[in-house]
Backbone bond lengths (Angstrom), bond angles and torsions (degrees), N, CA, C in turn:
res aa  C-N    CA-C-N  psi(-1)  N-CA   C-N-CA  omega(-1)  CA-C   N-CA-C  phi
1 M - - - 1.457 - - 1.523 109.28 -
2 S 1.309 117.51 134.56 1.464 120.90 179.11 1.523 109.64 -72.84
3 R 1.301 116.32 155.22 1.461 121.21 -179.56 1.519 109.21 -137.14
4 L 1.309 115.66 158.25 1.447 121.36 177.26 1.519 110.47 -79.99
5 D 1.318 115.59 145.88 1.461 119.32 173.44 1.528 109.57 -67.26
6 V 1.333 115.31 144.19 1.462 120.43 173.14 1.522 107.22 -89.19
7 R 1.317 115.84 104.56 1.454 120.96 -176.94 1.525 110.73 -73.28
8 K 1.303 115.57 138.38 1.455 120.96 179.90 1.528 110.24 -80.52
9 T 1.328 116.37 140.59 1.454 121.71 175.86 1.520 108.93 -97.26
10 Y 1.306 116.15 119.16 1.459 121.27 -177.97 1.519 110.17 -94.85
11 K 1.339 116.14 120.23 1.456 121.58 -177.17 1.531 109.69 -122.26
12 L 1.317 114.34 176.42 1.462 120.85 174.19 1.529 108.69 -79.43
13 Y 1.319 116.48 167.90 1.462 121.38 175.61 1.524 107.00 -130.20
14 I 1.334 116.27 105.81 1.461 121.88 -175.41 1.524 109.43 -134.98
15 G 1.313 116.32 124.11 1.459 120.44 176.43 1.507 114.73 61.26
16 G 1.323 117.01 29.28 1.459 120.98 179.13 1.517 114.01 85.28
17 A 1.338 117.60 1.31 1.471 121.85 179.51 1.521 109.74 -118.41
18 F 1.332 115.59 169.97 1.465 121.91 -177.69 1.530 110.02 -119.63
19 P 1.336 117.10 78.22 1.457 119.49 178.57 1.524 111.77 -82.36
20 R 1.325 115.78 157.51 1.458 120.33 166.70 1.524 107.14 -78.73
21 S 1.303 117.17 161.84 1.462 119.47 176.09 1.523 109.39 -61.31
22 E 1.327 116.63 137.69 1.467 119.38 -179.39 1.527 111.08 -63.71
23 S 1.336 115.87 -20.91 1.464 119.45 178.43 1.521 112.08 -77.04
24 G 1.334 116.34 -19.18 1.457 120.69 -176.10 1.518 113.32 79.18
25 H 1.333 117.42 3.61 1.454 120.66 -176.08 1.529 111.27 -85.64
26 T 1.312 115.53 146.87 1.462 122.36 172.80 1.530 107.87 -133.75
27 Y 1.330 115.56 169.87 1.461 119.37 174.26 1.523 108.85 -143.44
28 E 1.321 116.17 157.31 1.456 120.71 -177.09 1.525 110.81 -82.69
29 V 1.321 115.44 134.40 1.462 122.29 173.75 1.527 107.00 -106.25
30 T 1.326 116.96 127.72 1.460 121.61 -179.16 1.520 110.37 -119.80
31 D 1.327 116.11 163.62 1.453 119.80 176.04 1.525 109.39 -84.98
32 T 1.331 116.13 -174.63 1.465 120.06 -176.00 1.524 112.36 -67.47
33 Q 1.334 117.20 -15.12 1.469 121.48 177.50 1.529 112.07 -97.37
34 G 1.329 116.04 4.68 1.459 119.71 179.74 1.510 114.39 83.70
35 R 1.325 118.29 9.85 1.462 121.08 -179.77 1.529 110.13 -85.21
36 F 1.321 115.53 141.92 1.463 122.01 -176.84 1.534 111.04 -63.10
37 L 1.353 115.59 133.30 1.457 121.05 176.00 1.522 111.96 -113.97
38 A 1.329 115.74 -46.44 1.468 118.90 -174.88 1.516 110.19 -167.41
39 N 1.323 115.03 164.17 1.459 121.83 167.52 1.522 107.43 -101.30
40 A 1.314 116.83 121.80 1.460 121.52 179.66 1.519 109.49 -105.57
41 A 1.332 115.91 148.78 1.463 120.29 176.80 1.525 109.35 -66.16
42 K 1.318 116.51 137.54 1.463 121.32 177.82 1.524 108.09 -101.73
43 A 1.320 115.91 103.53 1.460 120.92 -174.63 1.526 111.11 -64.73
44 S 1.318 115.63 143.84 1.456 122.66 178.03 1.527 109.46 -104.96
45 R 1.322 116.38 176.19 1.468 119.32 177.90 1.527 110.71 -65.78
46 K 1.349 117.46 -30.06 1.470 120.19 175.17 1.522 110.08 -64.48
47 D 1.329 117.65 -41.81 1.462 120.87 176.10 1.528 110.44 -60.98
48 A 1.335 116.58 -40.45 1.465 120.44 178.77 1.523 110.51 -62.53
49 R 1.325 117.30 -42.65 1.468 120.19 178.45 1.524 110.71 -64.17
50 D 1.338 116.73 -41.23 1.464 120.13 178.30 1.535 110.54 -61.90
51 A 1.319 116.30 -38.46 1.467 120.34 179.66 1.522 111.00 -65.85
52 V 1.327 117.00 -39.20 1.468 120.29 178.19 1.532 110.45 -65.72
53 V 1.320 116.72 -41.53 1.466 120.31 177.40 1.528 110.55 -59.62
54 A 1.331 116.40 -44.14 1.463 120.53 179.48 1.526 111.25 -64.80
55 A 1.330 116.49 -41.23 1.468 120.24 179.80 1.518 111.25 -65.28
56 R 1.341 116.79 -40.91 1.466 119.63 178.63 1.516 111.48 -65.83
57 K 1.316 116.85 -40.63 1.465 120.71 179.58 1.529 111.16 -62.78
58 A 1.328 116.88 -35.58 1.466 120.85 -177.39 1.522 112.72 -82.82
59 F 1.331 116.95 -16.76 1.467 120.10 -170.75 1.530 113.17 -60.15
60 G 1.336 117.85 -48.78 1.463 120.13 -175.78 1.515 113.13 -58.33
61 G 1.324 116.15 -45.89 1.457 119.63 -179.01 1.515 112.61 -67.81
62 W 1.353 116.01 -39.99 1.465 119.82 -178.84 1.525 111.20 -69.15
63 A 1.339 116.98 -45.43 1.465 120.63 179.06 1.528 111.28 -65.62
64 G 1.346 116.22 -28.34 1.454 120.21 -177.95 1.514 114.56 -80.59
65 R 1.309 118.04 -9.87 1.469 119.84 176.29 1.522 110.16 -71.06
66 T 1.317 115.41 156.31 1.456 117.78 176.94 1.528 109.26 -69.02
67 P 1.321 118.20 146.33 1.463 120.00 176.79 1.529 112.24 -54.47
68 Y 1.327 116.42 -37.90 1.462 119.57 179.57 1.526 110.88 -60.50
69 N 1.342 116.71 -41.43 1.456 120.60 179.98 1.521 110.99 -66.97
70 R 1.337 117.60 -40.67 1.464 119.21 176.41 1.524 110.52 -61.40
71 G 1.329 117.10 -38.68 1.463 120.35 176.82 1.518 111.49 -61.84
72 Q 1.320 116.88 -41.59 1.462 120.58 177.81 1.528 111.33 -60.76
73 I 1.332 115.85 -42.85 1.463 121.00 -177.70 1.525 110.36 -66.60
74 L 1.338 116.96 -43.08 1.459 119.21 178.18 1.526 111.15 -64.61
75 Y 1.321 116.57 -37.22 1.461 119.05 178.49 1.531 110.28 -64.84
76 R 1.322 116.35 -36.30 1.459 119.70 177.41 1.530 110.84 -62.30
77 V 1.327 117.11 -37.14 1.463 120.68 176.38 1.527 109.92 -60.86
78 A 1.333 116.69 -44.43 1.465 120.31 178.30 1.525 111.08 -59.46
79 E 1.329 116.54 -40.53 1.468 120.02 177.35 1.528 111.35 -59.55
80 M 1.322 115.46 -40.85 1.463 119.00 -177.33 1.524 112.17 -74.27
81 I 1.323 117.35 -32.84 1.467 119.53 173.87 1.523 109.33 -63.47
82 E 1.322 115.92 -40.81 1.467 120.74 176.89 1.528 110.56 -58.75
83 G 1.332 116.62 -41.12 1.462 120.94 -179.53 1.521 113.37 -68.43
84 R 1.352 116.81 -21.05 1.469 120.21 178.70 1.525 110.27 -112.88
85 H 1.318 114.63 33.19 1.461 121.74 -175.82 1.529 111.20 -55.24
86 D 1.325 117.09 -45.27 1.464 120.22 -176.79 1.526 111.56 -63.52
87 Q 1.335 116.87 -39.71 1.459 119.62 -179.38 1.534 111.17 -66.74
88 F 1.336 116.32 -44.22 1.459 119.12 177.91 1.533 110.54 -63.27
89 T 1.320 116.33 -38.00 1.462 119.83 177.62 1.525 110.40 -60.88
90 S 1.330 116.75 -44.66 1.465 120.72 178.61 1.528 111.34 -62.36
91 D 1.337 117.00 -39.39 1.467 120.71 179.14 1.523 110.87 -63.36
92 V 1.326 116.86 -42.26 1.461 120.66 -179.10 1.527 110.39 -68.88
93 V 1.321 117.25 -40.28 1.471 120.61 177.09 1.525 109.93 -59.43
94 A 1.325 116.31 -47.39 1.467 120.84 -176.76 1.524 111.84 -66.52
95 A 1.320 116.26 -41.02 1.460 119.79 -173.19 1.517 113.10 -79.38
96 E 1.322 116.54 -35.27 1.461 119.61 -168.33 1.522 114.40 -116.21
97 G 1.323 117.32 -3.87 1.453 119.52 176.82 1.516 114.15 72.13
98 R 1.307 117.72 18.54 1.469 120.91 177.32 1.520 109.69 -78.34
99 T 1.323 115.95 161.46 1.456 119.59 171.05 1.515 108.61 -72.31
100 K 1.315 116.15 164.69 1.461 119.47 -179.89 1.522 110.84 -62.16
101 A 1.321 117.74 -38.81 1.461 120.64 179.66 1.528 110.99 -66.07
102 Q 1.322 117.00 -41.88 1.458 120.52 178.40 1.528 110.89 -64.57
103 A 1.332 115.64 -42.83 1.459 119.99 -179.40 1.533 110.97 -64.53
104 A 1.324 116.90 -38.66 1.460 120.40 178.96 1.523 111.20 -61.60
105 K 1.334 116.86 -37.11 1.460 120.30 177.30 1.526 111.45 -67.40
106 V 1.334 116.33 -35.50 1.464 120.14 176.56 1.525 110.02 -63.52
107 V 1.322 117.09 -43.52 1.463 120.78 178.93 1.526 110.19 -63.63
108 D 1.321 117.25 -42.83 1.469 120.64 176.52 1.531 110.58 -56.85
109 A 1.340 115.75 -45.45 1.463 120.28 -178.83 1.525 111.10 -65.06
110 A 1.338 117.04 -37.49 1.460 120.66 179.28 1.528 111.03 -65.46
111 I 1.323 116.66 -40.74 1.467 120.59 177.77 1.533 110.07 -64.06
112 D 1.323 116.03 -46.34 1.466 120.04 179.45 1.521 110.97 -61.87
113 R 1.333 117.30 -38.36 1.465 121.53 179.86 1.524 110.62 -65.21
114 W 1.331 115.94 -41.70 1.464 120.09 179.58 1.527 110.21 -64.17
115 V 1.330 117.24 -41.81 1.467 121.23 178.33 1.527 110.32 -64.17
116 W 1.334 116.73 -38.58 1.467 121.23 179.77 1.525 110.22 -59.53
117 Y 1.320 116.48 -46.84 1.462 119.09 179.37 1.524 111.55 -69.02
118 A 1.329 117.67 -36.77 1.466 120.27 177.73 1.527 110.74 -58.50
119 G 1.322 116.53 -37.41 1.456 120.73 -179.94 1.518 114.05 -66.98
120 W 1.338 117.03 -20.02 1.459 121.05 -179.70 1.524 113.07 -83.37
121 A 1.315 118.03 -11.05 1.464 120.99 -171.62 1.524 112.69 -53.59
122 D 1.330 117.42 -46.70 1.467 120.36 -176.76 1.525 112.63 -100.22
123 K 1.320 117.14 16.55 1.462 120.86 178.87 1.525 112.78 -119.59
124 L 1.334 115.52 -17.06 1.458 120.05 -173.25 1.526 112.27 -62.53
125 A 1.323 117.33 -40.31 1.462 120.30 -178.29 1.524 111.54 -64.79
126 Q 1.339 116.43 -36.85 1.460 119.54 -179.77 1.518 111.63 -67.92
127 V 1.333 116.52 -33.16 1.460 120.46 -177.05 1.529 111.65 -82.78
128 T 1.333 117.10 -38.37 1.467 120.12 -174.84 1.525 113.71 -98.53
129 G 1.326 118.41 -14.94 1.457 121.28 176.33 1.518 110.54 -94.83
130 N 1.322 116.83 169.13 1.466 119.17 179.45 1.519 110.79 -167.74
131 A 1.334 114.07 163.56 1.465 122.22 170.90 1.521 107.30 -97.32
132 N 1.329 117.20 122.25 1.459 121.68 -175.15 1.531 111.18 -94.16
133 Q 1.301 115.70 140.07 1.464 120.32 175.62 1.522 108.95 -80.81
134 V 1.325 116.69 128.96 1.461 121.69 179.92 1.527 109.68 -132.29
135 A 1.337 116.36 155.13 1.462 122.21 -179.90 1.520 108.53 -89.15
136 G 1.303 116.36 87.12 1.452 120.78 -179.56 1.511 110.83 160.51
137 P 1.307 117.38 168.41 1.473 121.55 -177.68 1.525 112.00 -82.03
138 Y 1.340 115.23 62.18 1.462 120.26 -177.38 1.522 110.66 -135.75
139 F 1.332 114.56 150.01 1.457 120.30 161.88 1.524 106.66 -89.33
140 N 1.327 116.80 137.56 1.453 121.07 177.92 1.529 107.47 -130.79
141 L 1.338 115.94 107.99 1.464 121.48 -172.25 1.525 110.48 -119.40
142 S 1.322 115.82 132.66 1.468 121.73 176.35 1.518 109.30 -112.69
143 S 1.332 116.15 135.00 1.464 120.38 179.32 1.526 109.44 -141.49
144 P 1.337 117.32 147.78 1.472 121.16 -178.75 1.518 111.67 -81.81
145 E 1.325 115.47 145.84 1.459 122.27 174.09 1.525 108.88 -134.29
146 P 1.326 117.40 151.01 1.468 119.30 179.30 1.519 111.90 -65.24
147 T 1.329 115.73 148.21 1.456 121.98 -179.18 1.520 111.94 -71.71
148 G 1.328 117.73 -41.71 1.462 120.58 -178.51 1.507 112.00 141.24
149 V 1.320 117.36 -125.66 1.460 123.12 179.92 1.529 108.66 -91.99
150 V 1.319 116.22 124.92 1.462 122.08 -177.52 1.525 109.00 -116.41
151 A 1.335 116.61 124.75 1.463 121.85 174.42 1.519 108.60 -92.75
152 V 1.322 116.70 128.58 1.459 122.45 -172.72 1.522 110.25 -121.78
153 A 1.325 116.22 126.91 1.460 121.34 171.13 1.524 107.41 -95.00
154 A 1.324 116.86 108.19 1.464 120.98 -174.60 1.524 110.79 -70.82
155 P 1.326 117.62 144.60 1.469 120.54 179.70 1.517 111.99 -70.82
156 A 1.326 115.82 151.23 1.457 121.14 -179.69 1.523 112.26 -96.38
157 D 1.341 117.13 -21.47 1.456 118.81 -173.41 1.518 112.96 -72.09
158 D 1.319 117.37 -23.73 1.466 121.07 176.82 1.518 106.76 -142.86
159 S 1.326 116.22 97.23 1.463 121.19 -167.53 1.514 114.36 -70.64
160 L 1.327 119.19 -16.67 1.456 120.98 178.00 1.522 111.53 -112.10
161 L 1.327 117.91 -59.55 1.462 119.81 -177.75 1.532 110.49 -63.00
162 G 1.328 116.99 -40.03 1.454 119.87 177.33 1.518 111.60 -63.93
163 L 1.331 116.85 -42.16 1.456 121.39 178.78 1.525 111.16 -60.97
164 V 1.321 116.18 -49.54 1.464 120.81 178.84 1.529 110.91 -59.34
165 S 1.328 116.13 -38.18 1.464 120.85 -175.84 1.520 113.33 -70.97
166 V 1.350 117.69 -20.84 1.457 119.74 176.47 1.529 112.45 -100.80
167 L 1.326 117.86 -24.80 1.464 120.51 -177.23 1.529 112.63 -84.83
168 A 1.324 117.37 -48.81 1.468 120.24 -175.84 1.528 112.80 -56.45
169 P 1.346 120.23 -45.05 1.463 118.78 -179.52 1.524 114.08 -66.78
170 V 1.329 117.53 -21.90 1.467 120.20 177.64 1.524 110.37 -71.93
171 I 1.335 117.54 -46.93 1.461 119.71 -171.71 1.522 114.02 -88.70
172 V 1.324 118.57 -18.52 1.461 119.89 -175.22 1.529 111.52 -63.79
173 S 1.324 117.49 -29.88 1.461 120.73 -176.84 1.521 112.66 -92.18
174 G 1.331 118.19 -1.04 1.458 120.70 177.09 1.503 115.22 112.40
175 N 1.334 118.57 -0.70 1.455 120.67 173.48 1.528 110.21 -73.64
176 T 1.324 115.70 162.37 1.459 120.65 169.28 1.523 108.30 -113.97
177 A 1.335 117.24 160.03 1.464 120.52 -168.56 1.520 112.82 -132.34
178 V 1.336 114.17 143.97 1.460 122.94 166.69 1.521 105.53 -117.93
179 V 1.324 117.20 112.01 1.464 122.51 -173.81 1.525 110.01 -104.86
180 V 1.317 115.41 125.02 1.463 120.39 169.62 1.517 106.40 -97.18
181 T 1.319 117.02 115.57 1.458 120.99 -173.91 1.529 110.51 -72.18
182 S 1.320 114.78 168.00 1.456 119.71 167.26 1.520 107.91 -59.00
183 C 1.326 117.14 126.84 1.464 120.21 -177.90 1.529 111.28 -63.65
184 E 1.335 116.59 -40.55 1.459 121.04 -176.57 1.528 112.26 -78.96
185 R 1.340 117.27 -26.13 1.467 120.91 -172.85 1.527 111.57 -131.83
186 P 1.324 118.10 66.58 1.470 119.73 -175.62 1.523 115.27 -91.00
187 L 1.346 118.07 -4.73 1.463 119.44 -168.64 1.524 113.24 -62.41
188 A 1.336 117.37 -45.57 1.461 120.07 -179.38 1.522 111.06 -63.19
189 A 1.335 116.82 -35.84 1.463 120.32 179.61 1.523 111.13 -66.55
190 V 1.335 116.88 -39.02 1.460 120.21 178.37 1.527 110.19 -66.09
191 T 1.320 117.03 -41.65 1.460 120.18 177.35 1.522 110.95 -64.17
192 L 1.337 116.58 -38.75 1.466 119.55 177.30 1.525 110.60 -64.16
193 S 1.325 117.53 -37.50 1.467 119.10 178.80 1.522 110.92 -64.06
194 E 1.335 117.47 -33.29 1.464 120.55 176.36 1.529 110.61 -66.70
195 V 1.321 116.36 -36.26 1.465 120.50 175.60 1.527 110.01 -64.87
196 L 1.324 116.41 -45.95 1.469 120.54 -179.06 1.529 110.87 -61.70
197 A 1.333 116.57 -38.34 1.458 120.68 -177.35 1.519 112.46 -66.61
198 T 1.321 117.19 -27.90 1.465 121.17 -177.30 1.525 112.18 -106.39
199 S 1.326 116.40 10.57 1.459 120.84 176.36 1.522 108.22 -102.89
200 D 1.324 117.34 -161.65 1.461 121.60 -179.02 1.518 112.69 -92.92
201 V 1.338 117.87 4.91 1.463 120.24 179.48 1.525 108.82 -71.48
202 P 1.335 118.06 121.36 1.470 119.28 -178.33 1.528 111.69 -62.05
203 G 1.317 116.36 146.54 1.451 120.88 176.91 1.521 111.47 -57.25
204 G 1.316 116.80 136.72 1.447 121.79 179.47 1.508 114.40 96.61
205 V 1.328 117.76 -18.89 1.468 120.14 178.79 1.526 110.07 -65.11
206 V 1.335 116.20 -41.23 1.463 121.99 173.75 1.520 108.30 -125.00
207 N 1.327 116.18 129.65 1.463 122.31 177.59 1.524 107.25 -125.61
208 V 1.326 116.98 131.07 1.460 121.92 -172.28 1.516 110.07 -117.49
209 L 1.333 115.53 122.28 1.457 122.49 179.49 1.521 109.14 -114.46
210 T 1.318 116.84 121.62 1.462 120.54 172.91 1.524 107.70 -93.32
211 G 1.308 116.04 135.68 1.455 119.43 -177.94 1.513 111.09 155.37
212 D 1.300 116.58 -158.03 1.459 122.95 -172.30 1.523 110.47 -104.33
213 V 1.327 116.79 119.93 1.467 120.61 -178.68 1.522 111.30 -65.10
214 T 1.328 117.93 -24.90 1.466 119.19 178.23 1.528 111.40 -67.51
215 E 1.333 116.90 -24.77 1.465 121.25 177.33 1.522 111.58 -91.02
216 L 1.321 117.38 -41.38 1.461 121.33 -175.53 1.528 112.77 -84.51
217 G 1.340 116.40 -31.35 1.459 120.54 -174.92 1.516 114.61 -55.42
218 P 1.356 119.64 -49.87 1.463 119.68 -178.71 1.530 113.54 -59.53
219 W 1.329 117.69 -36.26 1.464 120.23 179.81 1.518 111.39 -69.57
220 L 1.319 117.00 -39.00 1.462 120.02 178.14 1.522 111.04 -71.65
221 A 1.332 116.93 -38.45 1.466 120.20 -179.42 1.522 111.60 -65.10
222 A 1.343 116.65 -33.49 1.467 120.41 -178.15 1.524 112.88 -90.16
223 H 1.324 117.41 -9.28 1.467 120.76 -175.94 1.523 109.74 -68.02
224 L 1.328 116.98 126.17 1.470 121.00 -174.81 1.521 112.86 -75.53
225 D 1.329 118.19 -9.87 1.461 119.91 177.60 1.524 111.96 -102.12
226 V 1.327 117.02 8.59 1.465 122.79 170.89 1.524 107.08 -98.60
227 N 1.333 116.79 129.10 1.458 120.81 -173.86 1.522 114.62 -99.07
228 A 1.336 117.29 -16.64 1.460 119.32 -176.65 1.516 110.01 -158.74
229 L 1.340 115.40 156.59 1.463 122.58 178.46 1.524 109.53 -127.77
230 D 1.320 115.72 136.61 1.459 122.05 167.66 1.524 106.34 -112.88
231 L 1.332 115.44 109.07 1.467 120.94 -174.19 1.525 112.53 -97.95
232 T 1.309 117.44 22.89 1.462 121.11 -176.62 1.521 112.33 -52.35
233 G 1.325 117.35 -40.46 1.455 120.45 -174.94 1.517 114.67 -86.12
234 V 1.327 118.33 5.60 1.470 121.10 179.18 1.523 108.16 -91.94
235 D 1.331 116.92 111.09 1.468 120.30 -176.76 1.528 112.79 -102.02
236 D 1.317 116.34 6.87 1.468 122.00 177.62 1.529 107.90 -102.46
237 H 1.324 117.08 113.18 1.468 120.91 -175.45 1.521 111.72 -60.24
238 D 1.332 117.37 -42.50 1.462 120.59 -178.97 1.526 111.31 -64.46
239 L 1.339 116.42 -40.30 1.462 119.91 178.10 1.526 110.26 -64.80
240 A 1.328 117.02 -43.69 1.460 120.48 179.68 1.522 111.18 -59.48
241 T 1.327 116.46 -42.25 1.465 120.85 178.53 1.528 110.44 -63.13
242 E 1.334 116.37 -41.21 1.464 120.70 177.88 1.526 111.36 -62.40
243 L 1.324 116.36 -43.27 1.462 120.20 -178.62 1.533 111.30 -67.13
244 E 1.321 116.92 -37.69 1.467 119.90 176.37 1.521 111.31 -62.52
245 A 1.327 116.20 -40.55 1.468 120.13 178.85 1.526 110.80 -64.17
246 E 1.341 116.61 -42.37 1.459 120.41 177.95 1.531 110.75 -64.41
247 A 1.324 116.44 -37.01 1.466 121.06 -178.57 1.513 112.52 -64.81
248 A 1.325 116.78 -24.19 1.466 120.41 -177.95 1.523 112.17 -68.86
249 I 1.334 117.52 -14.65 1.464 120.67 -177.71 1.523 110.95 -56.53
250 N 1.328 117.01 -45.32 1.466 119.20 177.38 1.526 111.83 -120.92
251 L 1.326 115.02 29.92 1.471 122.28 173.29 1.521 112.42 55.76
252 K 1.332 115.78 46.12 1.464 119.41 175.96 1.519 110.89 -63.89
253 R 1.318 115.81 146.62 1.466 119.89 167.00 1.526 107.50 -71.49
254 V 1.324 118.02 140.06 1.468 121.84 -178.07 1.520 109.56 -131.60
255 L 1.320 115.69 125.42 1.460 121.60 171.31 1.514 106.58 -99.21
256 R 1.325 116.13 114.46 1.459 121.53 -172.15 1.530 112.31 -67.09
257 P 1.337 116.48 158.57 1.475 120.05 177.86 1.519 111.62 -58.96
258 S 1.312 115.09 145.60 1.461 120.49 178.70 1.514 108.53 -154.56
259 S 1.328 115.23 166.68 1.469 120.67 176.81 1.525 108.93 -126.89
260 P 1.330 116.83 69.81 1.463 119.86 -176.70 1.520 112.11 -71.86
261 D 1.321 114.97 161.59 1.461 121.56 171.46 1.523 106.73 -83.04
262 W 1.324 116.31 104.28 1.466 119.49 -174.47 1.518 112.83 -66.31
263 T 1.329 117.57 -18.31 1.462 119.87 179.56 1.520 112.32 -83.18
264 A 1.338 117.56 -10.88 1.466 120.97 -179.53 1.524 110.37 -71.99
265 E 1.322 115.35 158.80 1.461 120.15 178.26 1.528 109.93 -61.34
266 P 1.338 118.23 132.87 1.465 120.16 -179.68 1.526 111.10 -76.47
267 S 1.315 115.55 167.81 1.464 121.93 174.24 1.522 107.74 -129.72
268 I 1.331 116.52 -179.42 1.464 119.26 179.76 1.530 111.76 -84.89
269 A 1.339 117.27 2.07 1.464 120.52 -174.43 1.523 112.27 -59.36
270 R 1.323 118.14 -38.74 1.466 119.82 -178.65 1.521 111.53 -71.37
271 M 1.314 118.13 -24.09 1.461 120.34 175.07 1.521 110.71 -78.25
272 T 1.322 117.10 -46.25 1.465 120.07 -177.38 1.528 112.19 -69.02
273 A 1.329 117.37 -20.32 1.471 120.05 178.64 1.517 111.93 -62.28
274 F 1.329 117.12 -24.60 1.459 120.51 -176.35 1.529 111.90 -120.56
275 L 1.325 114.60 37.82 1.461 121.59 174.97 1.525 109.76 -119.27
276 E 1.314 115.97 146.04 1.465 122.49 170.47 1.524 107.54 -109.00
277 T 1.320 116.66 146.65 1.458 120.46 179.90 1.526 109.95 -102.64
278 K 1.316 115.95 121.70 1.465 121.90 176.54 1.529 108.63 -102.84
279 T 1.321 116.18 128.20 1.458 121.15 179.47 1.515 109.66 -114.63
280 V 1.326 115.61 131.09 1.460 121.94 -176.19 1.525 109.25 -120.16
281 W 1.327 116.29 132.93 1.462 122.98 173.46 1.523 108.88 -103.19
282 H 1.326 115.58 139.60 1.478 119.49 177.38 1.519 109.08 -146.74
283 P 1.328 117.02 129.96 1.476 119.06 179.82 1.510 112.48 -62.11
284 V 1.299 117.25 140.98 1.454 122.05 175.12 1.527 109.33 -69.91
285 G 1.319 116.72 134.70 1.460 120.89 175.38 1.500 114.80 87.07
286 V 1.325 117.93 4.62 1.474 120.40 -179.55 1.531 109.16 -108.57
């Protein structure tokens, strides 16, 4: 006997829960041929504010964990992505029109990328911190600290590997994130949020908003409790300029839009972009 497909309900991911948009609005997600895939929640500015509140609430606990523990948690996420390899492959095929073999390689690369960043968790301070030479009887030590709440515009050109490449470096050092997904290709991001919800990542560390960055971006850029912006996924020059101007209100760190080759070897630049350096002086012999 034939049966109906059980359609998946795509929701937001805020504070470890999966609410619908408070506006009640949704939008159609289609594949590269224009065929219907799903109805995704269309996040409102109220949803964006709720996500920032959740990220701020989670920040202290996440930043206060040992780097080694954060590395363990990120590695657990990679394990779970591996366990849902087929689902992520299907999401990439549907969203980007790749063959199944091509999509499987993208998922492999995303898992490897996540593991790469997880491995940096307890090494970043040694590489970016240092003992400074000073003229006087003092120790002078510099060490990196997380910036705080980072709003991320996810890239559209690679809905999984690109997403992983901008999200993992934000949270590995202790920041929390509010991610605005690719509006046209949100499926992989929603599946990743399901992985995060069932892993060891505390609720609020990552918050995922499906919707239009042109609507959500200005509110996040002007929000005084957002400390930094990653505008990688903003492909409108005028919008990017507007968001940078809004970010200047409270001197947010801003990573400008770019179109990197996501398959290239990563560097620590995306991690250091959202670190602050704290320098401590201490008298010798005290």
